[in-house]
C-alpha positions in Angstrom: -23.4 -80.6 42.7 -25.5 -83.7 42.4 -29.3 -83.6 42.9 -30.8 -86.8 44.0 -34.5 -88.0 44.0 -35.8 -91.0 46.0 -39.3 -91.7 44.8 -41.2 -93.9 47.2 -44.7 -95.3 47.0 -45.8 -92.8 49.7 -43.2 -90.0 49.8 -40.5 -88.6 47.6 -37.2 -87.2 49.0 -35.2 -84.7 47.0 -31.7 -83.7 48.1 -28.6 -81.9 47.0 -25.1 -83.3 47.5 -21.7 -81.6 47.2 -19.1 -83.3 45.0 -17.5 -84.8 48.1 -20.7 -86.4 49.2 -22.0 -83.9 51.8 -25.8 -83.7 52.1 -26.5 -80.0 51.7 -30.2 -79.8 51.9 -33.3 -82.0 51.4 -37.0 -81.7 50.8 -39.9 -84.2 51.1 -43.3 -84.3 49.5 -46.1 -86.8 49.1 -45.6 -88.8 45.9 -48.6 -88.1 43.6 -50.1 -90.9 41.5 -50.2 -88.5 38.5 -47.0 -88.6 36.5 -47.5 -85.0 35.3 -48.0 -83.7 38.8 -44.9 -85.5 39.9 -42.8 -83.9 37.2 -44.3 -80.5 38.0 -43.4 -80.7 41.7 -39.8 -81.8 40.9 -39.4 -79.0 38.5 -40.7 -76.5 41.0 -38.6 -77.6 43.9 -35.4 -77.9 41.9 -35.8 -74.5 40.1 -36.7 -72.8 43.4 -34.2 -74.4 45.8 -31.2 -74.8 43.5 -31.7 -71.7 41.3 -28.2 -70.3 42.0 -26.5 -73.6 41.2 -28.5 -74.1 38.0 -27.6 -70.5 36.8 -23.9 -71.1 37.6 -24.0 -74.5 35.8 -22.9 -76.3 38.9 -25.5 -79.1 38.8 -23.7 -82.0 37.1 -26.4 -84.6 37.3 -29.9 -85.5 38.6 -29.8 -89.0 39.9 -33.3 -90.6 40.3 -34.2 -93.7 42.3 -37.5 -95.0 41.1 -39.6 -98.0 42.2 -40.4 -101.0 40.0 -38.8 -102.2 36.8 -36.5 -99.8 35.0 -35.1 -100.1 31.5 -33.1 -97.3 29.7 -34.6 -94.6 31.9 -38.2 -95.8 31.5 -40.3 -97.0 34.5 -41.9 -100.0 32.8 -44.0 -100.9 35.8 -44.3 -99.5 39.4 -47.0 -101.4 41.2 -47.7 -99.1 44.2 -47.9 -96.0 42.0 -49.6 -97.7 39.1 -47.1 -96.2 36.7 -46.5 -97.9 33.4 -44.1 -97.0 30.6 -43.2 -93.7 32.2 -40.2 -92.3 30.4 -38.9 -90.2 33.2 -35.4 -89.8 31.8 -36.7 -88.2 28.6 -39.3 -86.0 30.5 -36.7 -84.7 32.9 -34.2 -84.1 30.1 -36.8 -81.8 28.5 -37.0 -79.8 31.7 -33.3 -79.8 32.4 -31.7 -80.2 28.9 -28.1 -79.5 29.9 -27.9 -81.8 32.9 -27.1 -85.5 32.9 -30.2 -87.5 34.0 -29.6 -90.9 35.6 -32.4 -93.4 36.5 -32.2 -96.7 38.4 -34.3 -98.8 40.7 -34.5 -97.5 44.2 -33.6 -100.8 46.1 -30.7 -101.3 43.7 -29.3 -97.9 44.6 -29.8 -98.5 48.3 -28.0 -101.8 48.0 -25.2 -100.1 46.2 -24.7 -97.7 49.0 -25.1 -100.2 51.8 -22.8 -102.7 50.2 -19.9 -100.3 50.5 -20.4 -100.2 54.2 -20.0 -104.0 54.4 -17.5 -104.4 51.5 -15.1 -106.4 53.6 -17.8 -108.9 54.8 -19.2 -110.3 51.5 -19.0 -110.3 47.8 -22.6 -111.4 47.1 -25.0 -109.2 49.0 -28.8 -109.0 49.1 -30.3 -105.7 50.2 -34.0 -105.9 51.1 -36.1 -102.8 51.8 -39.3 -103.3 53.8 -41.3 -100.2 53.3 -44.6 -99.4 51.5 -43.7 -102.4 49.4 -40.7 -104.8 49.4 -37.8 -104.2 47.1 -34.4 -105.7 46.6 -30.9 -104.9 45.3 -28.5 -107.7 44.5 -24.9 -106.5 44.7 -22.1 -108.6 43.3 -18.4 -107.6 43.8 -19.5 -104.1 44.7 -21.7 -103.6 41.6 -25.4 -103.8 40.9 -25.9 -107.3 39.4 -27.0 -106.6 35.9 -28.5 -110.0 35.3 -30.8 -109.6 38.4 -31.3 -105.9 38.5 -35.0 -106.1 37.6 -35.7 -108.7 40.3 -39.1 -108.0 41.9 -38.5 -109.9 45.2 -41.6 -108.4 46.9 -43.8 -109.9 44.2 -42.8 -113.5 44.7 -46.0 -115.5 45.1 -46.0 -117.3 48.5 -48.6 -119.3 50.3 -49.6 -117.5 53.6 -52.7 -118.0 55.7 -54.1 -120.5 53.3 -53.8 -118.6 50.0 -51.1 -117.6 47.6 -50.2 -113.9 47.4 -47.3 -111.6 46.8 -44.8 -111.4 49.6 -45.2 -107.7 50.0 -49.0 -108.1 50.4 -48.5 -109.6 53.9 -44.9 -108.6 55.0 -44.3 -105.0 53.9 -44.6 -102.1 56.4 -47.9 -101.2 54.8 -49.2 -104.7 55.4 -48.0 -104.7 59.0 -49.8 -101.4 59.6 -53.0 -102.9 58.1 -52.7 -105.9 60.5 -52.0 -104.1 63.7 -53.3 -100.6 63.0 -49.9 -99.2 64.2 -46.7 -98.1 62.6 -43.7 -100.4 63.3 -42.2 -97.9 65.7 -45.4 -98.2 67.8 -45.4 -102.0 68.1 -43.7 -103.3 71.3 -45.1 -106.7 72.1 -42.6 -109.5 71.4 -45.4 -111.9 70.3 -46.4 -109.4 67.5 -42.8 -109.0 66.4 -42.4 -112.8 66.3 -45.4 -112.9 63.9 -43.9 -110.1 61.8 -40.6 -112.0 61.7 -42.5 -115.1 60.5 -44.0 -113.0 57.7 -40.7 -111.6 56.6 -39.0 -115.0 56.8 -41.3 -116.5 54.2 -39.7 -114.5 51.4 -36.2 -115.1 52.7 -36.7 -118.8 52.7 -37.6 -118.7 49.0 -34.8 -116.3 47.8 -31.9 -117.6 49.9 -31.6 -121.0 48.2 -31.7 -119.3 44.8 -29.3 -116.4 45.3 -27.3 -117.8 48.2 -26.1 -114.4 49.4 -23.3 -114.2 52.0 -25.0 -111.2 53.6 -28.6 -109.8 53.8 -29.0 -106.2 54.7 -32.5 -105.1 55.8 -33.6 -101.5 55.3 -36.7 -99.4 55.0 -39.1 -98.4 57.7 -39.3 -101.9 59.1 -35.5 -102.1 58.9 -35.4 -99.1 61.3 -36.9 -101.5 63.9 -34.7 -104.4 63.0 -33.5 -105.0 66.6 -37.0 -105.7 67.7 -37.3 -108.8 65.4 -33.8 -109.8 64.3 -33.4 -112.8 66.7 -36.9 -114.1 65.8 -36.1 -113.8 62.1 -32.7 -115.5 62.3 -34.1 -118.4 64.3 -37.0 -119.0 61.9 -34.7 -118.8 58.8 -32.1 -121.1 60.3 -34.6 -123.7 61.4 -36.4 -123.8 58.0 -33.7 -123.6 55.4 -33.1 -126.8 53.4 -30.2 -129.0 54.5 -27.0 -127.9 52.9 -28.1 -124.3 52.4 -26.1 -121.9 54.6 -27.9 -119.2 56.5 -26.4 -115.8 55.6 -25.7 -113.2 58.2 -28.7 -110.9 58.4 -28.0 -107.3 59.5 -29.6 -103.9 59.8 -28.8 -101.3 57.1 -26.5 -98.5 58.2 -29.0 -95.9 57.0 -32.4 -97.8 56.8 -34.4 -94.7 55.6 -31.7 -92.8 53.8 -29.8 -95.5 51.9 -31.6 -94.8 48.7 -30.7 -91.1 48.6 -27.1 -91.8 49.3 -27.2 -94.6 46.7 -28.3 -92.0 44.2 -25.2 -90.0 44.9 -22.9 -93.1 44.6 -24.6 -94.0 41.3 -24.0 -90.5 39.9 -20.4 -90.4 41.2 -19.6 -93.6 39.3 -21.3 -92.3 36.1 -19.4 -89.0 36.3 -16.1 -90.7 37.2 -15.2 -88.8 40.3 
């Protein structure tokens, strides 16, 4: 069994997978800002819900998807949670000493999973999650691009409405809620979705000429509503890219909300060689 943890800026999803990739059960809780409280909840849920598997030695790994910059199992910086230098791998190893602990950036893992669904379409893929913040996973030849794995795409400084700010401050799902007072699923007016597409396009127009991906996959809570703004987004991007820079295909994630948790499983599967 593989236990997977998707830590978001708002909620955390914890799930158990069978060796063949079947989702057995899952649990969700609000992500606390306190690192200690976070660890306590994870310990409590795993020891309660997977007690039989733990006793039988059936849990082969705990695969963690965390926001922000990750190095050697340490969360160096996670903006939305205000976590710095959080050595989650070491802390979880203390709680579960006989289980392999894996830690990677959440968007990287979502990109890893989603890229497998589009493996015949492109070799250089950019996965973008539009949720509480904006994250990215750059997948090259089916693997997380190690040279770009710490890219913080949502924190690109961009001029918008007369001032320079981070992309996620005006284009994330949280930012959209702050503008309209509604969740994306509640927004129906085309004019509002055109404005949202414009906000999202600002980051794409910066990153596409640099990375030049063949395919962009959009996930997260805004990605769930992709069909409401996809045509607006593609038109804006095509009209504003510099001459000579090709517009990649932009598609909806196969699992906009669940890509990370499935990516955790894929990551563990590769680490365990099965």
